[in-house]
C-alpha positions as YAML, in Angstrom:
chain: A
units: angstrom
residues:
- id: 1
  name: MET
  ca: [124.05, 65.46, 142.93]
- id: 2
  name: LEU
  ca: [122.49, 69.30, 142.59]
- id: 3
  name: ARG
  ca: [121.02, 68.52, 139.20]
- id: 4
  name: LYS
  ca: [118.83, 65.84, 140.72]
- id: 5
  name: ASN
  ca: [117.82, 68.20, 143.76]
- id: 6
  name: THR
  ca: [116.95, 71.21, 141.55]
- id: 7
  name: VAL
  ca: [114.84, 68.55, 139.14]
- id: 8
  name: PHE
  ca: [113.35, 67.12, 142.17]
- id: 9
  name: TYR
  ca: [112.48, 70.63, 143.77]
- id: 10
  name: ILE
  ca: [110.90, 71.14, 140.51]
- id: 11
  name: LYS
  ca: [108.65, 68.45, 140.03]
- id: 12
  name: ASN
  ca: [107.00, 68.33, 143.51]
- id: 13
  name: PHE
  ca: [106.72, 72.75, 142.59]
- id: 14
  name: PHE
  ca: [104.55, 71.09, 139.42]
- id: 15
  name: TYR
  ca: [102.45, 68.16, 141.22]
- id: 16
  name: PHE
  ca: [101.82, 70.80, 143.80]
- id: 17
  name: LEU
  ca: [100.52, 73.37, 141.12]
- id: 18
  name: THR
  ca: [98.62, 70.63, 139.52]
- id: 19
  name: TYR
  ca: [97.14, 69.24, 142.68]
- id: 20
  name: LEU
  ca: [96.29, 73.17, 143.36]
- id: 21
  name: LEU
  ca: [94.59, 73.81, 139.68]
- id: 22
  name: SER
  ca: [92.52, 70.55, 140.31]
- id: 23
  name: TYR
  ca: [90.03, 73.09, 142.94]
- id: 24
  name: LYS
  ca: [87.26, 74.03, 140.77]
- id: 25
  name: TYR
  ca: [86.99, 77.06, 142.87]
- id: 26
  name: PHE
  ca: [90.62, 78.05, 142.74]
- id: 27
  name: LYS
  ca: [90.63, 78.20, 138.96]
- id: 28
  name: ILE
  ca: [87.55, 80.23, 138.95]
- id: 29
  name: LEU
  ca: [89.38, 82.61, 141.36]
- id: 30
  name: ILE
  ca: [92.49, 82.91, 139.09]
- id: 31
  name: LEU
  ca: [90.64, 82.93, 135.86]
- id: 32
  name: LEU
  ca: [88.36, 86.61, 137.55]
- id: 33
  name: PHE
  ca: [91.80, 87.99, 138.64]
- id: 34
  name: VAL
  ca: [93.89, 87.34, 135.57]
- id: 35
  name: SER
  ca: [91.02, 88.14, 133.11]
- id: 36
  name: THR
  ca: [89.93, 91.52, 135.00]
- id: 37
  name: THR
  ca: [93.37, 92.84, 135.45]
- id: 38
  name: TYR
  ca: [95.62, 91.40, 132.80]
- id: 39
  name: LEU
  ca: [95.06, 91.27, 128.96]
- id: 40
  name: ASN
  ca: [98.29, 90.16, 126.47]
- id: 41
  name: GLY
  ca: [100.88, 90.74, 129.65]
- id: 42
  name: TYR
  ca: [99.81, 94.34, 129.88]
- id: 43
  name: ILE
  ca: [97.82, 95.74, 133.17]
- id: 44
  name: LEU
  ca: [94.77, 97.43, 132.21]
- id: 45
  name: SER
  ca: [93.48, 100.42, 133.72]
- id: 46
  name: GLU
  ca: [90.02, 101.46, 134.76]
- id: 47
  name: LYS
  ca: [88.49, 102.47, 131.62]
- id: 48
  name: ASP
  ca: [90.36, 99.70, 129.62]
- id: 49
  name: ILE
  ca: [88.39, 97.15, 131.41]
- id: 50
  name: ILE
  ca: [85.12, 99.18, 131.26]
- id: 51
  name: VAL
  ca: [85.76, 99.38, 127.25]
- id: 52
  name: TYR
  ca: [86.21, 95.32, 127.34]
- id: 53
  name: LYS
  ca: [83.19, 94.65, 129.11]
- id: 54
  name: VAL
  ca: [80.74, 97.12, 127.54]
- id: 55
  name: ILE
  ca: [82.52, 95.35, 123.75]
- id: 56
  name: ASN
  ca: [81.69, 92.30, 123.22]
- id: 57
  name: SER
  ca: [84.47, 91.54, 120.71]
- id: 58
  name: TYR
  ca: [87.74, 91.63, 122.07]
- id: 59
  name: ARG
  ca: [89.35, 93.24, 118.48]
- id: 60
  name: ILE
  ca: [87.23, 95.85, 118.30]
- id: 61
  name: ALA
  ca: [87.82, 96.82, 121.82]
- id: 62
  name: LYS
  ca: [91.25, 96.80, 121.65]
- id: 63
  name: GLN
  ca: [90.86, 98.61, 118.48]
- id: 64
  name: ILE
  ca: [89.27, 101.63, 120.33]
- id: 65
  name: LEU
  ca: [91.55, 101.47, 122.48]
- id: 66
  name: ASP
  ca: [94.57, 101.83, 120.66]
- id: 67
  name: ILE
  ca: [93.05, 104.06, 118.81]
- id: 68
  name: SER
  ca: [91.44, 106.31, 121.30]
- id: 69
  name: TYR
  ca: [94.79, 106.79, 122.94]
- id: 70
  name: ARG
  ca: [97.08, 106.94, 119.58]
- id: 71
  name: GLU
  ca: [94.48, 110.29, 118.68]
- id: 72
  name: LYS
  ca: [94.52, 111.62, 122.24]
- id: 73
  name: ILE
  ca: [90.82, 110.81, 122.97]
- id: 74
  name: ASP
  ca: [89.00, 109.48, 125.83]
- id: 75
  name: PRO
  ca: [87.89, 105.47, 124.98]
- id: 76
  name: LEU
  ca: [85.15, 105.87, 127.20]
- id: 77
  name: ILE
  ca: [83.16, 108.79, 125.00]
- id: 78
  name: VAL
  ca: [84.49, 106.83, 121.78]
- id: 79
  name: THR
  ca: [82.93, 103.43, 122.91]
- id: 80
  name: SER
  ca: [79.79, 105.33, 124.48]
- id: 81
  name: VAL
  ca: [79.14, 106.93, 120.52]
- id: 82
  name: VAL
  ca: [79.97, 103.07, 119.21]
- id: 83
  name: VAL
  ca: [77.34, 101.70, 121.77]
- id: 84
  name: SER
  ca: [74.54, 104.61, 120.62]
- id: 85
  name: GLU
  ca: [75.71, 104.69, 117.00]
- id: 86
  name: SER
  ca: [75.51, 100.57, 116.28]
- id: 87
  name: ASP
  ca: [75.32, 99.28, 119.30]
- id: 88
  name: GLY
  ca: [78.67, 97.67, 118.27]
- id: 89
  name: TYR
  ca: [77.69, 95.98, 115.29]
- id: 90
  name: LYS
  ca: [79.73, 96.41, 112.53]
- id: 91
  name: PHE
  ca: [77.63, 95.63, 109.68]
- id: 92
  name: ALA
  ca: [75.13, 98.52, 111.03]
- id: 93
  name: LYS
  ca: [73.18, 101.10, 108.01]
- id: 94
  name: SER
  ca: [71.13, 103.73, 108.90]
- id: 95
  name: TYR
  ca: [68.12, 104.59, 106.51]
- id: 96
  name: LEU
  ca: [70.07, 107.61, 105.98]
- id: 97
  name: GLY
  ca: [73.20, 105.75, 104.09]
- id: 98
  name: ALA
  ca: [75.77, 106.06, 107.87]
- id: 99
  name: THR
  ca: [77.82, 102.73, 108.04]
- id: 100
  name: GLY
  ca: [79.74, 101.03, 110.61]
- id: 101
  name: LEU
  ca: [80.71, 101.13, 114.29]
- id: 102
  name: MET
  ca: [80.57, 104.76, 114.04]
- id: 103
  name: GLN
  ca: [77.94, 105.42, 111.44]
- id: 104
  name: LEU
  ca: [79.75, 107.29, 109.28]
- id: 105
  name: MET
  ca: [78.48, 108.93, 106.12]
- id: 106
  name: PRO
  ca: [80.78, 107.59, 103.29]
- id: 107
  name: ILE
  ca: [80.82, 111.54, 101.91]
- id: 108
  name: THR
  ca: [82.25, 112.13, 105.44]
- id: 109
  name: ALA
  ca: [84.55, 108.90, 105.09]
- id: 110
  name: ASN
  ca: [86.01, 110.32, 101.96]
- id: 111
  name: TYR
  ca: [86.28, 113.64, 102.80]
- id: 112
  name: ILE
  ca: [88.55, 112.47, 106.31]
- id: 113
  name: LEU
  ca: [91.10, 109.78, 103.58]
- id: 114
  name: SER
  ca: [91.44, 112.51, 100.98]
- id: 115
  name: ARG
  ca: [93.56, 114.80, 103.65]
- id: 116
  name: THR
  ca: [95.45, 111.64, 105.50]
- id: 117
  name: ASP
  ca: [94.99, 108.60, 103.31]
- id: 118
  name: SER
  ca: [95.17, 108.90, 99.02]
- id: 119
  name: ASN
  ca: [95.44, 105.10, 98.78]
- id: 120
  name: LEU
  ca: [92.44, 104.38, 101.19]
- id: 121
  name: TYR
  ca: [91.01, 106.99, 100.01]
- id: 122
  name: LYS
  ca: [91.25, 105.36, 96.05]
- id: 123
  name: LYS
  ca: [90.37, 102.05, 97.23]
- id: 124
  name: LEU
  ca: [87.10, 103.66, 99.36]
- id: 125
  name: SER
  ca: [85.70, 105.55, 96.51]
- id: 126
  name: LEU
  ca: [86.10, 102.56, 94.29]
- id: 127
  name: GLU
  ca: [84.75, 100.15, 96.84]
- id: 128
  name: PRO
  ca: [82.68, 101.62, 99.62]
- id: 129
  name: VAL
  ca: [82.24, 98.32, 101.27]
- id: 130
  name: TYR
  ca: [85.90, 99.01, 102.82]
- id: 131
  name: LEU
  ca: [83.69, 101.44, 105.37]
- id: 132
  name: TYR
  ca: [82.64, 98.33, 106.95]
- id: 133
  name: ASP
  ca: [86.27, 97.35, 108.25]
- id: 134
  name: GLU
  ca: [85.88, 97.95, 111.65]
- id: 135
  name: ALA
  ca: [89.45, 99.32, 111.89]
- id: 136
  name: ILE
  ca: [88.82, 101.51, 109.17]
- id: 137
  name: ASN
  ca: [85.92, 102.66, 110.26]
- id: 138
  name: LEU
  ca: [86.63, 103.29, 113.81]
- id: 139
  name: SER
  ca: [89.78, 105.47, 112.65]
- id: 140
  name: LEU
  ca: [88.07, 107.41, 110.66]
- id: 141
  name: GLY
  ca: [84.82, 108.09, 113.43]
- id: 142
  name: ILE
  ca: [87.54, 108.50, 115.74]
- id: 143
  name: ILE
  ca: [89.90, 111.01, 114.13]
- id: 144
  name: HIS
  ca: [86.20, 112.68, 112.97]
- id: 145
  name: LEU
  ca: [84.74, 113.01, 116.41]
- id: 146
  name: LYS
  ca: [88.72, 114.67, 117.19]
- id: 147
  name: ALA
  ca: [88.22, 117.32, 114.88]
- id: 148
  name: MET
  ca: [84.51, 118.15, 116.21]
- id: 149
  name: TYR
  ca: [85.92, 118.32, 119.23]
- id: 150
  name: ASP
  ca: [88.89, 120.37, 118.58]
- id: 151
  name: PHE
  ca: [86.51, 122.37, 115.89]
- id: 152
  name: MET
  ca: [83.98, 122.72, 118.86]
- id: 153
  name: GLY
  ca: [86.09, 124.13, 121.49]
- id: 154
  name: GLN
  ca: [86.79, 120.98, 123.33]
- id: 155
  name: ASN
  ca: [83.36, 121.05, 124.03]
- id: 156
  name: TRP
  ca: [81.89, 117.61, 124.11]
- id: 157
  name: GLU
  ca: [78.25, 118.47, 124.49]
- id: 158
  name: LYS
  ca: [78.43, 120.73, 121.30]
- id: 159
  name: ALA
  ca: [81.26, 118.51, 119.71]
- id: 160
  name: LEU
  ca: [78.44, 114.97, 119.77]
- id: 161
  name: HIS
  ca: [75.90, 117.47, 118.22]
- id: 162
  name: VAL
  ca: [78.15, 117.65, 114.98]
- id: 163
  name: TYR
  ca: [78.94, 114.54, 115.21]
- id: 164
  name: ASN
  ca: [75.27, 113.36, 115.28]
- id: 165
  name: LEU
  ca: [73.62, 116.06, 112.83]
- id: 166
  name: SER
  ca: [76.70, 117.95, 111.03]
- id: 167
  name: VAL
  ca: [78.27, 121.31, 110.89]
- id: 168
  name: SER
  ca: [75.70, 122.90, 108.85]
- id: 169
  name: MET
  ca: [72.49, 121.57, 110.86]
- id: 170
  name: TYR
  ca: [74.27, 122.57, 114.13]
- id: 171
  name: PHE
  ca: [74.85, 125.98, 112.78]
- id: 172
  name: ASN
  ca: [70.64, 126.51, 111.56]
- id: 173
  name: GLY
  ca: [69.94, 125.40, 115.32]
- id: 174
  name: ARG
  ca: [68.75, 121.48, 115.17]
- id: 175
  name: ARG
  ca: [70.11, 119.77, 118.02]
- id: 176
  name: ASN
  ca: [69.80, 115.81, 119.14]
- id: 177
  name: TYR
  ca: [69.77, 116.38, 123.06]
- id: 178
  name: LYS
  ca: [68.47, 112.90, 123.72]
- id: 179
  name: TYR
  ca: [71.39, 111.71, 122.10]
- id: 180
  name: VAL
  ca: [74.41, 113.76, 123.63]
- id: 181
  name: ASN
  ca: [72.63, 112.96, 126.84]
- id: 182
  name: ASP
  ca: [72.76, 109.46, 126.69]
- id: 183
  name: ILE
  ca: [76.15, 109.69, 125.48]
- id: 184
  name: LEU
  ca: [77.18, 111.88, 128.17]
- id: 185
  name: LYS
  ca: [75.31, 109.80, 131.15]
- id: 186
  name: ARG
  ca: [76.41, 106.55, 129.81]
- id: 187
  name: VAL
  ca: [80.16, 107.74, 130.34]
- id: 188
  name: GLU
  ca: [79.53, 109.23, 133.46]
- id: 189
  name: THR
  ca: [78.00, 106.02, 135.10]
- id: 190
  name: TRP
  ca: [81.16, 103.69, 133.89]
- id: 191
  name: LYS
  ca: [83.47, 106.31, 135.48]
- id: 192
  name: LYS
  ca: [81.39, 106.04, 139.00]
- id: 193
  name: ALA
  ca: [81.22, 101.88, 138.70]
...
């Protein structure tokens, strides 16, 4: 007897649920709530939601967040750099040879890899096409950005100048204020929204 009652209630619950889901606006409301608050079972912070909205690729946005948190760097800065450098296009290549989402020069990538991962260093030395892989490019770019941030006394303005130009150009007086101001203004706008 108890078993029939339980089955009866479960069936009625699912009938009621399918009745509710038949309404178009109810589906939209649930979808909006779930997609902006939860993703893969995790509650997202405001920064995470901004990164997912700005970067049109779920995979790239997730990698930005994972690597940024692993390296203890603000994901909004990284996202803004990606937008400025490549606009989220992983096959971007500059006329100077900077490659991928973070627009790393192959020489810089090789230098970072020689100090962090010898196996990947050997692969990248033989096949520079690995630099187009978003996980490799983001990892190396974020490590490089974090190193420049620490090197320049944890000052984002100076670190972004060095990231964009190079250490030698920065200390020879070169600056790219438009690049740096665009990145920092974009981050401030995202934080206010």
